[in-house]
C-alpha positions in Angstrom: 0.0 0.0 0.0 2.8 2.4 0.9 4.6 1.6 -2.4 1.4 2.4 -4.4 1.0 5.7 -2.5 4.6 6.6 -3.2 4.3 5.8 -6.9 1.0 7.9 -7.1 2.6 10.8 -5.3 5.7 10.8 -7.5 3.6 10.5 -10.7 1.4 13.4 -9.6 4.5 15.5 -8.7 6.1 14.9 -12.0 2.9 15.9 -13.8 2.5 19.0 -11.7 6.1 19.9 -12.3 5.7 19.7 -16.0 2.4 21.7 -15.8 4.2 24.5 -13.9 7.0 24.8 -16.5 4.5 24.8 -19.4 2.5 27.6 -17.8 5.5 29.8 -17.2 5.9 28.8 -13.5 9.2 27.9 -11.8 10.2 24.3 -12.4 9.6 22.1 -9.4 12.0 19.2 -9.4 10.5 15.8 -8.7 11.9 14.3 -5.6 15.4 12.9 -6.0 16.1 9.3 -5.0 17.5 10.6 -1.7 14.4 12.4 -0.7 12.1 9.6 -1.8 13.7 7.3 0.7 13.0 10.0 3.3 9.3 10.5 2.3 8.1 9.5 5.8 10.8 11.3 7.8 8.9 14.6 7.8 7.1 15.1 11.0 4.5 17.6 12.4 5.9 18.8 15.7 4.1 21.4 17.8 5.2 24.8 16.6 5.4 26.5 20.0 8.0 29.3 19.9 10.4 27.3 17.6 11.9 29.2 14.7 13.9 26.3 13.3 10.9 24.4 11.9 9.2 25.0 8.5 6.1 26.9 9.5 3.0 27.1 7.2 0.5 29.9 8.1 -3.0 29.3 6.9 -6.3 31.1 7.5 -8.0 27.7 7.3 -6.3 26.0 10.2 -3.6 28.2 11.8 0.1 27.4 12.0 1.4 23.9 11.0 5.1 23.0 11.5 7.2 20.5 9.7 10.6 19.0 10.6 13.2 16.7 9.1 14.3 16.2 5.5 11.9 14.6 3.0 8.8 15.2 0.9 5.1 15.4 1.8 1.8 16.5 0.3 0.3 18.7 3.0 -2.9 19.8 1.2 -3.5 22.9 3.2 -5.9 25.6 1.9 -5.8 29.4 2.4 -2.0 29.5 3.0 -0.8 33.1 3.3 2.8 32.6 4.5 5.5 30.0 4.6 8.7 30.3 6.7 11.6 27.9 6.1 13.2 27.8 9.5 16.7 26.5 9.4 15.9 24.6 6.2 16.1 25.0 2.4 12.6 24.1 1.1 10.6 23.8 -2.1 6.9 24.3 -2.0 4.1 24.0 -4.5 0.7 25.5 -4.9 -1.0 23.5 -7.7 1.1 24.6 -10.8 3.1 27.3 -9.0 6.4 26.4 -7.3 8.8 28.3 -5.1 12.1 27.7 -3.4 12.7 29.4 0.0 16.2 29.4 1.4 16.9 28.9 5.1 15.8 31.5 7.6 13.4 33.2 5.2 9.7 33.7 4.9 7.5 34.2 1.8 4.1 35.9 1.9 1.3 34.8 -0.5 -1.6 36.9 0.5 -3.9 34.0 1.3 -6.1 31.7 -0.7 -3.2 29.5 -1.9 -3.6 25.7 -1.7 -0.3 24.1 -0.6 0.1 20.8 -2.4 3.8 20.0 -2.1 6.6 20.5 0.5 10.1 19.3 0.2 12.7 19.9 3.0 16.3 19.5 1.9 
């Protein structure tokens, strides 16, 4: 079951990456073999006052934090800000993709649907 989920996730990621490039968006690289082996290593620790975690701010459900290298499909609606913590990350909103270097935040104005997160 996990293998089928992994294959479906990678197939969807590759299709979305190609869609983003075709529509003029930034290319979102499909997970590398290294990150695929870490697909389940990403965790959702409590945010608290921590600034070293990836933090997703969403009007729909408040703050959600992520830790550890890997790839996940968070599926969070109404995202208005993402902070990388002490990580380099790639994020995707449907066909749009962004890279955020460590210790930086990116504002999106709300209404974005976060579909992909990769922590390097």
